[in-house]
C-alpha angles and dihedrals in degrees: 000000000000126000120231115257117250118223116240094018108160095021133089123231088264089065093244119130112268089239090072086074132230118320121241119236110255090219090058091050090054092059103036118092135178107279090220104044102019089227128133124277133226120222117228106194094185095058095028092234140129110227125215107194092185094054093033091231136129115210114206125237111214122187088345093306120116111228101214098185116121091215089058094048125101118235112240118230118253 
């Protein structure tokens, strides 16, 4: 017995492969700031991180939720 194929399986509504991870809401990105420096963040969709250039940290996004804890952030190389 075979199951019917579902259209769009493995892709998001944006047409990007599902492996690129969930997209972050642009409105959320407008209000989020680095908890240490209070500066704006840049979204890196490839690594699923929010980048704080001033703190030199990358905050992970897990299951579409930004983890804004400095102890969870990855230090950016110089």
